C-alpha positions as CSV (number, residue, x, y, z in Angstrom):
1,M,-15.2,-7.2,-20.8
2,E,-17.9,-8.5,-18.4
3,L,-17.5,-11.8,-16.8
4,W,-21.0,-13.2,-17.6
5,R,-20.4,-12.1,-21.4
6,L,-17.7,-14.4,-21.3
7,K,-20.2,-17.4,-21.2
8,E,-22.1,-15.6,-24.5
9,L,-19.0,-16.0,-26.2
10,N,-17.4,-19.7,-25.1
11,V,-14.5,-18.9,-23.7
12,N,-13.4,-20.9,-21.1
13,T,-10.6,-19.1,-19.8
14,Y,-10.9,-15.6,-18.5
15,S,-7.5,-13.6,-19.1
16,T,-7.6,-10.1,-17.4
17,R,-6.6,-7.4,-19.5
18,P,-5.4,-3.9,-18.2
19,K,-8.1,-2.0,-19.7
20,Y,-11.0,-3.8,-18.1
21,V,-9.5,-2.8,-14.9
22,Q,-11.2,-0.2,-12.9
23,H,-9.3,1.0,-10.3
24,D,-11.3,2.2,-7.0
25,W,-10.2,4.6,-4.4
26,Y,-10.0,3.6,-0.7
27,I,-9.3,5.7,2.6
28,V,-7.8,3.9,5.7
29,D,-7.7,5.5,9.1
30,A,-4.4,4.1,10.6
31,Q,-4.5,5.6,14.4
32,G,-4.5,2.6,16.8
33,E,-3.9,-0.1,14.0
34,T,-0.7,-2.4,14.2
35,L,2.3,-1.4,11.6
36,G,2.6,-5.0,9.7
37,R,-1.0,-6.0,10.0
38,L,-2.2,-2.8,8.6
39,A,0.7,-3.3,6.0
40,T,-0.1,-6.3,4.7
41,K,-3.8,-5.7,4.4
42,I,-2.9,-2.5,2.2
43,A,-0.5,-4.7,0.0
44,A,-3.3,-6.8,-0.8
45,V,-5.7,-4.1,-2.1
46,L,-2.8,-2.5,-3.8
47,K,-2.1,-5.5,-5.8
48,G,-5.9,-6.4,-6.4
49,K,-6.1,-9.7,-4.2
50,H,-9.2,-8.9,-3.1
51,K,-10.8,-8.6,-6.6
52,V,-12.5,-11.7,-8.5
53,I,-10.1,-10.7,-11.5
54,Y,-6.9,-10.6,-10.0
55,S,-4.0,-11.6,-12.1
56,P,-0.1,-11.4,-10.7
57,S,1.0,-10.3,-13.9
58,V,-1.8,-7.2,-14.2
59,D,-2.5,-4.5,-12.4
60,T,-5.7,-4.9,-10.7
61,G,-5.4,-3.1,-7.6
62,D,-6.8,-0.2,-6.1
63,Y,-5.5,3.5,-4.9
64,V,-5.7,3.4,-1.1
65,V,-5.4,6.9,0.9
66,V,-3.8,6.2,4.4
67,I,-4.2,9.2,7.1
68,N,-3.4,9.6,10.9
69,A,0.2,7.5,9.8
70,G,1.8,9.1,12.6
71,K,-0.8,7.4,15.5
72,I,0.1,4.1,14.2
73,A,0.9,1.0,17.0
74,V,3.9,-1.5,17.3
75,T,4.2,-3.9,19.8
76,G,7.1,-5.0,21.8
77,R,10.5,-2.9,22.0
78,K,10.2,-2.0,18.2
79,L,10.2,1.4,19.1
80,D,13.7,1.4,20.1
81,D,15.0,-2.1,18.6
82,K,13.9,-1.7,14.8
83,K,16.1,0.6,12.8
84,Y,16.0,2.0,9.0
85,Y,19.5,2.2,7.2
86,R,20.2,4.5,4.5
87,H,23.4,5.8,2.9
88,T,24.3,9.1,1.8
89,G,26.6,7.5,-0.9
90,Y,29.8,8.7,0.4
91,P,32.2,6.5,2.4
92,G,31.2,5.7,5.7
93,G,27.9,7.4,4.9
94,L,25.8,4.7,6.4
95,K,23.1,6.2,8.5
96,E,20.7,4.7,11.1
97,V,17.2,5.7,12.5
98,T,15.3,4.1,15.2
99,L,11.7,3.7,14.6
100,R,11.2,6.0,17.5
101,D,12.9,8.9,15.7
102,Q,11.2,8.2,12.5
103,L,7.8,8.3,13.4
104,A,8.5,11.5,15.2
105,K,10.2,13.0,11.7
106,H,8.8,11.3,9.3
107,P,5.9,8.7,10.1
108,E,4.6,8.2,6.6
109,R,7.8,7.2,5.8
110,V,7.4,4.0,8.0
111,L,4.3,2.5,6.8
112,L,5.3,3.5,3.0
113,A,8.5,1.1,3.8
114,A,6.5,-1.6,5.4
115,V,4.2,-1.8,2.1
116,K,7.0,-1.8,-0.2
117,G,8.5,-4.4,1.2
118,M,5.6,-6.8,0.4
119,L,5.0,-5.8,-3.4
120,P,6.8,-7.2,-6.1
121,H,10.0,-5.8,-6.8
122,N,9.9,-5.2,-10.0
123,R,8.1,-2.9,-12.7
124,L,4.5,-3.8,-11.9
125,G,5.5,-3.6,-8.2
126,R,6.6,0.3,-8.5
127,K,3.3,0.8,-10.6
128,M,1.3,-0.5,-7.8
129,F,3.2,1.3,-5.0
130,K,2.8,4.6,-6.7
131,K,-0.9,4.3,-6.0
132,L,-0.7,4.3,-2.1
133,K,-0.9,8.2,-0.6
134,V,0.1,8.2,3.1
135,Y,-0.9,11.2,5.6
136,A,0.6,11.9,9.1
137,G,-2.4,13.6,9.6
138,T,-6.3,13.5,8.9
139,E,-5.9,16.0,6.0
140,H,-5.7,14.8,2.2
141,P,-6.0,16.2,-1.5
142,H,-7.9,13.1,-2.5
143,A,-11.4,14.2,-1.3
144,A,-12.6,14.8,-5.1
145,H,-12.0,10.8,-5.7
146,K,-14.7,10.3,-3.1
147,P,-12.5,7.3,-1.6
148,K,-14.4,4.6,0.3
149,Q,-14.0,3.7,3.5
150,L,-11.8,0.4,3.6
151,E,-13.0,-2.4,6.3
152,L,-10.0,-3.9,8.0
């Protein structure tokens, strides 16, 4: 429902409903961008905080396609100091990978982990996270959606 119609209906409080939310597509070039600053802006778009109809309990966010994730920048000594942990499920199976190695092998996982930590940790957050598409190179299969360039 349009916001201007609410005045005609004498509705004082507007409550966002999922069926009226339109999800747009945006594309972001991550080349030369700082990891954390880029992740916060992407998380805000996934949540929908850039829209007038934002509501924390409704998925009002948009789809985000990130290209050139392998050319993302970090500051300081994070390439060697920052570590990513995972567990195999077996006793003594804790694995640790530095940011430098992770960027070399799976550069998209770095940005995915950063954005995932900034989203809500519930069903709604998982739904928002599925709208993030990250690619290490410049090619992506989402050209049919005609994504708009996201200004950072």
